[in-house]
C-alpha positions in Angstrom: -21.7 -48.4 51.5 -23.2 -46.5 48.6 -24.0 -42.9 49.3 -27.4 -41.2 49.3 -25.6 -37.9 49.2 -25.8 -36.8 45.6 -29.6 -37.2 45.1 -30.4 -35.8 48.5 -28.4 -32.7 47.5 -30.8 -32.2 44.7 -34.1 -32.9 46.3 -33.4 -31.5 49.7 -32.5 -28.2 48.0 -36.2 -27.5 47.5 -37.5 -27.7 51.0 -40.1 -25.1 51.8 -39.6 -22.4 54.4 -42.8 -23.8 55.9 -40.9 -26.8 57.2 -39.3 -26.6 60.6 -35.6 -26.1 61.1 -35.0 -29.6 62.4 -36.1 -31.1 59.1 -33.5 -29.1 57.3 -30.8 -29.4 59.9 -31.0 -33.2 59.5 -29.5 -32.6 56.0 -26.9 -30.1 57.1 -28.5 -26.9 55.7 -31.0 -24.1 56.5 -34.2 -22.6 55.1 -32.7 -19.7 53.2 -30.0 -21.8 51.5 -32.5 -24.3 50.2 -34.9 -21.7 49.0 -32.3 -19.9 47.0 -30.9 -23.1 45.6 -34.2 -24.4 44.4 -35.2 -21.1 42.8 -31.9 -21.2 40.9 -32.4 -24.8 39.8 -35.9 -24.0 38.5 -34.4 -21.6 35.9 -32.7 -24.5 34.0 -34.4 -26.5 31.3 -31.8 -29.2 31.7 -30.7 -30.7 35.0 -27.2 -29.3 35.8 -26.3 -32.3 37.9 -26.6 -33.7 41.3 -23.7 -31.7 42.7 -25.6 -28.5 42.1 -26.2 -28.2 45.9 -23.0 -29.9 47.0 -21.5 -28.6 50.3 -19.5 -30.3 53.0 -22.3 -29.9 55.6 -24.9 -31.5 53.4 -22.5 -34.3 52.4 -21.6 -35.1 56.0 -25.3 -35.1 57.1 -26.5 -37.2 54.2 -23.8 -39.8 54.5 -24.8 -40.4 58.1 -28.3 -41.6 57.1 -28.4 -45.4 57.5 -29.0 -47.4 54.4 -32.2 -48.8 55.8 -33.6 -45.3 56.1 -32.5 -43.9 52.7 -35.6 -44.8 50.8 -37.9 -43.3 53.4 -35.7 -40.2 53.6 -35.8 -39.8 49.8 -39.6 -40.0 49.7 -40.0 -37.6 52.6 -37.7 -35.1 50.9 -39.5 -35.4 47.6 -42.9 -34.6 49.2 -41.5 -31.5 50.8 -39.9 -30.4 47.6 -43.2 -30.8 45.7 -45.2 -28.9 48.3 -42.7 -26.0 48.2 -42.5 -25.8 44.4 -46.2 -25.9 43.9 -46.8 -23.1 46.5 -47.8 -19.6 45.8 -44.8 -18.3 47.8 -42.4 -20.2 45.4 -44.0 -18.6 42.3 -43.7 -15.1 43.9 -40.1 -15.6 44.9 -39.1 -17.2 41.6 -40.5 -14.4 39.5 -38.9 -11.8 41.8 -35.6 -13.5 41.4 -35.8 -13.5 37.6 -35.8 -9.7 37.5 -33.1 -9.1 40.1 -30.5 -6.8 38.7 -32.9 -4.4 36.9 -31.0 -1.1 36.8 -32.5 2.4 37.5 -33.2 4.5 34.4 -34.6 7.4 36.3 -32.2 10.3 36.0 -33.8 11.8 39.2 -32.9 8.8 41.2 -30.4 9.2 44.0 -28.0 6.8 42.4 -27.9 8.6 39.0 -27.9 12.0 40.6 -24.8 11.0 42.5 -23.2 9.8 39.3 -23.9 13.0 37.6 -22.5 15.1 40.4 -19.3 13.0 40.6 -18.8 13.2 36.8 -19.4 16.9 36.8 -17.0 17.7 39.6 -14.3 15.4 38.1 -14.6 16.9 34.7 -14.7 20.4 36.1 -11.5 19.9 38.0 -9.8 18.2 35.0 -10.7 20.9 32.5 -9.7 23.7 34.9 -6.2 22.2 35.0 -6.0 21.4 31.3 -6.9 24.9 30.1 -3.7 26.2 31.7 -1.6 24.1 29.4 -0.3 26.0 26.4 -1.8 24.8 23.1 -4.5 22.8 24.8 -7.3 24.6 23.2 -6.1 24.1 19.6 -5.5 20.4 20.2 -8.8 19.8 22.1 -11.1 21.5 19.5 -9.3 19.8 16.6 -9.9 16.4 18.3 -13.6 17.3 18.8 -14.0 18.3 15.2 -12.5 15.0 14.1 -14.6 13.0 16.5 -17.7 14.8 15.3 -17.2 13.9 11.7 -16.1 10.3 12.4 -19.1 9.6 14.7 -21.5 11.1 12.1 -20.0 8.8 9.4 -20.1 5.8 11.6 -23.7 6.4 12.7 -24.8 6.8 9.1 -23.1 3.5 8.1 -24.5 1.4 11.0 -28.0 2.9 10.6 -28.0 1.7 7.0 -27.7 -1.9 8.0 -30.5 -4.3 7.0 -31.8 -5.8 10.3 -34.7 -7.7 8.8 -33.2 -11.1 9.7 -31.2 -10.0 12.7 -31.8 -11.6 16.1 -33.2 -9.6 19.0 -29.7 -9.8 20.6 -28.0 -8.4 17.5 -30.6 -5.6 17.3 -29.9 -4.6 20.9 -26.1 -4.7 20.2 -26.5 -2.4 17.2 -28.7 -0.1 19.1 -26.1 0.2 21.8 -23.4 1.1 19.3 -25.8 3.7 17.7 -26.3 5.2 21.1 -22.6 5.6 21.6 -22.1 7.4 18.3 -25.1 9.7 19.0 -23.8 10.6 22.4 -20.4 11.3 20.8 -22.0 13.6 18.3 -24.0 15.5 20.9 -21.0 15.9 23.1 -18.7 17.2 20.4 -21.3 19.6 19.0 -21.9 20.9 22.5 -18.2 21.5 23.1 -17.7 23.2 19.7 -20.7 25.6 20.5 -19.0 26.9 23.6 -15.6 27.3 21.9 -15.9 31.1 22.0 -16.0 31.1 25.8 -12.6 29.4 26.0 -10.8 32.8 25.8 -13.5 35.2 26.8 -14.7 33.4 29.9 -12.6 30.4 30.8 -14.5 29.8 34.1 -17.8 29.7 32.4 -16.4 27.5 29.6 -15.1 25.0 32.2 -18.6 24.8 33.9 -20.4 24.3 30.6 -17.8 21.8 29.4 -18.1 19.7 32.6 -21.9 19.9 32.3 -21.9 18.6 28.7 -19.6 15.7 29.4 -21.4 14.8 32.6 -24.8 14.8 30.9 -23.5 12.6 28.1 -22.0 10.2 30.6 -25.4 10.1 32.4 -27.2 9.5 29.1 -24.8 6.7 28.3 -25.4 5.0 31.6 -29.2 5.3 31.2 -29.0 3.9 27.6 -26.8 1.0 28.8 -29.3 0.3 31.7 -32.2 0.3 29.3 -30.6 -2.2 27.0 -29.4 -4.3 30.0 -32.9 -4.3 31.4 -34.4 -5.4 28.0 -32.0 -8.3 27.9 -32.8 -9.3 31.5 -36.5 -9.1 31.0 -36.3 -11.1 27.7 -34.4 -13.8 29.6 -36.9 -13.7 32.5 -39.7 -14.2 30.0 -37.9 -17.3 28.6 -37.5 -18.8 32.0 -40.8 -17.7 33.4 -42.5 -21.2 33.0 -40.6 -22.9 35.8 -43.0 -25.8 35.9 -42.0 -26.7 32.3 -38.4 -26.5 33.4 -39.0 -28.8 36.3 -41.0 -31.2 34.2 -38.1 -31.3 31.7 -35.6 -32.0 34.5 -37.8 -34.7 36.0 -38.1 -36.4 32.6 -34.4 -36.2 32.1 -33.8 -37.9 35.4 -36.3 -40.6 34.6 -34.8 -41.2 31.1 -31.2 -41.3 32.3 -31.8 -43.4 35.4 -34.1 -46.0 33.8 -31.5 -48.8 33.3 -28.9 -48.3 36.0 -26.9 -51.5 36.7 -26.5 -51.2 40.4 -24.4 -54.4 40.4 -21.8 -53.0 38.0 -18.2 -53.7 38.9 -15.7 -50.9 39.4 -12.0 -50.7 39.9 -9.7 -48.0 41.2 -8.5 -45.7 38.5 -5.0 -44.3 38.1 -6.2 -41.1 39.6 -7.3 -42.8 42.8 -11.0 -42.7 42.1 -13.3 -45.5 40.8 -14.1 -46.4 37.3 -16.3 -49.0 35.6 -14.9 -52.2 34.3 -17.5 -52.2 31.6 -16.3 -49.8 28.9 -19.9 -49.0 27.9 -20.7 -47.8 31.4 -18.0 -45.2 31.2 -20.0 -43.6 28.4 -23.2 -43.4 30.4 -24.8 -40.1 31.2 -23.9 -38.2 34.4 -27.2 -39.0 36.1 -26.8 -42.7 35.4 -23.4 -42.7 37.1 -24.6 -40.7 40.0 -27.6 -42.9 40.6 -25.2 -45.9 40.6 -23.3 -44.2 43.4 -26.3 -43.4 45.6 -27.7 -46.9 45.3 -30.9 -48.6 44.3 -33.2 -47.8 47.3 -32.8 -44.1 47.0 -32.8 -44.1 43.2 -36.0 -46.1 43.0 -37.7 -43.8 45.6 -36.8 -40.7 43.7 -38.0 -42.3 40.4 -41.3 -43.0 42.1 -41.6 -39.4 43.2 -40.6 -38.1 39.8 -43.1 -40.3 38.0 -45.9 -39.1 40.2 -45.0 -35.5 40.0 -44.5 -35.4 36.3 -48.0 -36.6 35.7 -49.3 -33.6 37.7 -47.3 -31.0 35.9 
């Protein structure tokens, strides 16, 4: 018996939270799982394959659907999918999902305050121990002087690059590198300015040193978060038109399932699976092969749904 499993995995994955639990349980899943899966699927311009939602519970439930009921099940699922995707709730949840992962850039936030405090205390403890080591001062200030000059030179070189034809991603990368050099300069200059305190007031030197290093670590974290957020928001903007993504996926499905030979002969392969006797069929797209496996009734039902939906998008 050919399986309905693979296509059901795709289309069931979009069932709305408005549908009752029994509707979902029939296919071995729950409301939250399908909501998350469909939102993720809608971010793709190309269909990633019918195993996108594959799980043992879905497989078991879908394989239990009688052949005579597969076409009706496919149509029912397709209608629920369409209702969910075209709902206001889906749009809201989809757009919220796109910006998940935005990082805080507010230095007064609890998260960044905690980071600063931890860095300050760690650096304070470290420098208090290090200043007891003979010769530490000469070595540390020599290193800072070297770092100061090398960072200034590196910043000057990278700032002189022509970015006229650079991509936005390359520009963000260069900006990130510039920030690192700038932070290094500020830190080294700050440490050199308190050099006089090393002998006259070691306790105060340690506090100011810890503050300088902790402040630059915080500044670095904020700069990284800003650049990370810019990248995330740029990606979100590219994926914002989920209806265009869905339309593209539906068209891909229609194109690749248009000439499936459901009567094609197969034989067992050396690996224990099945392979087509016709060599040309072995080169067919993934969707073509998966439609062959689920059978004609379900495939034709899904094609009917896709054709209807794509006209409305």
